[in-house]
C-alpha positions as MATLAB code, in Angstrom:
seq = 'XXXXXXXXXXXXXXXXXXXXXXXXXXXXXXXXXXXXXXXXXXXXXXXXXXXXXXXXXXXXXXXXXXXXXXXXXXXXXXXXXXXXXXXXXXXXXXXXXXXXXXXXXXXXXXXXXXXXXXXXXXXXXXXXXXXX';
ca = [
      43.043   24.700   14.767;
      41.786   25.565   11.282;
      38.066   25.697   10.635;
      36.588   22.751    8.767;
      35.200   23.658    5.353;
      31.411   23.524    5.175;
      29.917   22.064    2.010;
      26.454   21.711    0.519;
      26.486   18.705   -1.778;
      24.204   18.622   -4.792;
      22.260   15.393   -5.123;
      24.208   14.538   -8.285;
      27.384   14.410   -6.190;
      25.854   11.829   -3.840;
      24.557    9.709   -6.719;
      27.998    9.795   -8.366;
      29.553    8.690   -5.066;
      27.218    5.684   -4.939;
      28.188    4.420   -8.372;
      31.838    5.375   -8.790;
      34.214    4.352   -5.998;
      37.158    6.131   -7.641;
      35.365    9.447   -8.135;
      36.010   12.831   -6.569;
      32.404   12.631   -5.351;
      33.174    9.457   -3.372;
      36.283   11.114   -1.893;
      34.131   14.076   -0.797;
      31.614   11.836    0.943;
      34.451   10.041    2.722;
      36.042   13.366    3.731;
      32.704   14.397    5.252;
      32.378   11.114    7.126;
      35.975   11.453    8.365;
      35.325   14.974    9.696;
      37.579   16.676    7.159;
      34.568   18.536    5.709;
      31.263   19.500    7.301;
      28.218   18.563    5.213;
      25.332   21.008    5.461;
      21.764   20.664    4.224;
      18.361   22.291    4.597;
      15.060   20.505    5.226;
      14.124   21.006    1.551;
      17.422   19.513    0.399;
      16.987   16.588    2.802;
      13.620   15.828    1.192;
      15.239   15.844   -2.260;
      18.027   13.541   -1.055;
      15.475   11.115    0.405;
      13.390   10.987   -2.771;
      16.235   10.756   -5.287;
      18.506    8.453   -3.307;
      15.669    6.069   -2.533;
      15.401    5.412   -6.279;
      18.971    5.963   -7.438;
      20.810    4.109   -4.676;
      18.381    1.261   -4.029;
      20.288   -1.971   -3.577;
      23.700   -0.303   -3.753;
      26.185   -1.280   -1.037;
      27.424    2.303   -0.589;
      23.916    3.540    0.227;
      24.467    3.152    3.986;
      27.504    5.458    3.884;
      25.403    8.083    2.107;
      22.662    7.742    4.734;
      25.239    8.171    7.483;
      26.460   11.380    5.839;
      22.941   12.762    5.453;
      21.987   11.840    9.025;
      25.092   13.528   10.430;
      24.871   16.701    8.343;
      24.425   20.092    9.925;
      20.952   21.469    9.208;
      20.337   25.092    8.281;
      16.969   26.738    7.807;
      17.284   29.457    5.165;
      15.002   32.422    5.836;
      14.055   32.456    2.167;
      14.708   30.697   -1.112;
      15.225   33.398   -3.735;
      14.894   32.693   -7.443;
      18.470   32.472   -8.676;
      18.786   29.518  -11.066;
      16.599   30.551  -13.976;
      17.126   27.325  -15.948;
      16.308   25.019  -13.022;
      14.310   26.577  -10.164;
      14.549   23.344   -8.155;
      18.231   24.159   -7.679;
      17.402   27.344   -5.776;
      17.190   25.292   -2.551;
      20.880   24.409   -2.925;
      21.824   28.064   -3.337;
      19.766   29.167   -0.341;
      21.261   26.423    1.866;
      24.823   27.289    0.843;
      24.281   31.012    1.382;
      22.618   30.470    4.774;
      25.441   28.159    5.888;
      28.221   30.223    4.317;
      29.256   26.973    2.697;
      30.763   25.944   -0.611;
      28.202   24.521   -3.036;
      29.570   21.384   -4.703;
      27.950   20.237   -7.930;
      28.423   18.846  -11.405;
      25.456   20.904  -12.656;
      26.304   23.539  -15.288;
      23.349   25.713  -14.225;
      24.755   25.998  -10.719;
      28.375   26.352  -11.793;
      27.261   29.294  -13.958;
      26.030   31.294  -10.950;
      29.303   31.117   -9.011;
      29.914   34.453   -7.337;
      26.228   35.278   -6.790;
      26.199   37.077   -3.428;
      29.704   35.734   -2.842;
      28.658   32.109   -3.374;
      31.476   29.683   -4.128;
      30.338   26.918   -6.504;
      32.799   24.206   -7.476;
      33.019   20.741   -8.983;
      33.804   17.844   -6.630;
      37.365   17.541   -7.940;
      38.048   21.163   -6.910;
      37.195   20.842   -3.211;
      40.061   20.781   -0.763;
      39.469   19.592    2.782;
      41.013   21.634    5.595;
];
């Protein structure tokens, strides 16, 4: 049996999934919920999800699916959060979670896409993820 791909989803991917049912972001969330991908997060990323999604997804019918994904995600505790994303230090938590989990970082953020390859980190757009 092939290993299931582990993914760290940037908050912008979850927000896009809430608002666009035909998006690659929505397909990623559904693939995670169906067990085709394994979502991974850190405690710091969970806090960001909670804060942003509380505002961005309030009143949206898809919000419960997002909560189910977040609640079922594998949790990693990175030993450290190095400074990697010079233009947006808040994104360093995504990098540290993906590196600790040996996961693919999925984002629409140009700052993160620009650091692909850092310490072997794979960073891709939602449309480029393939479930195994």
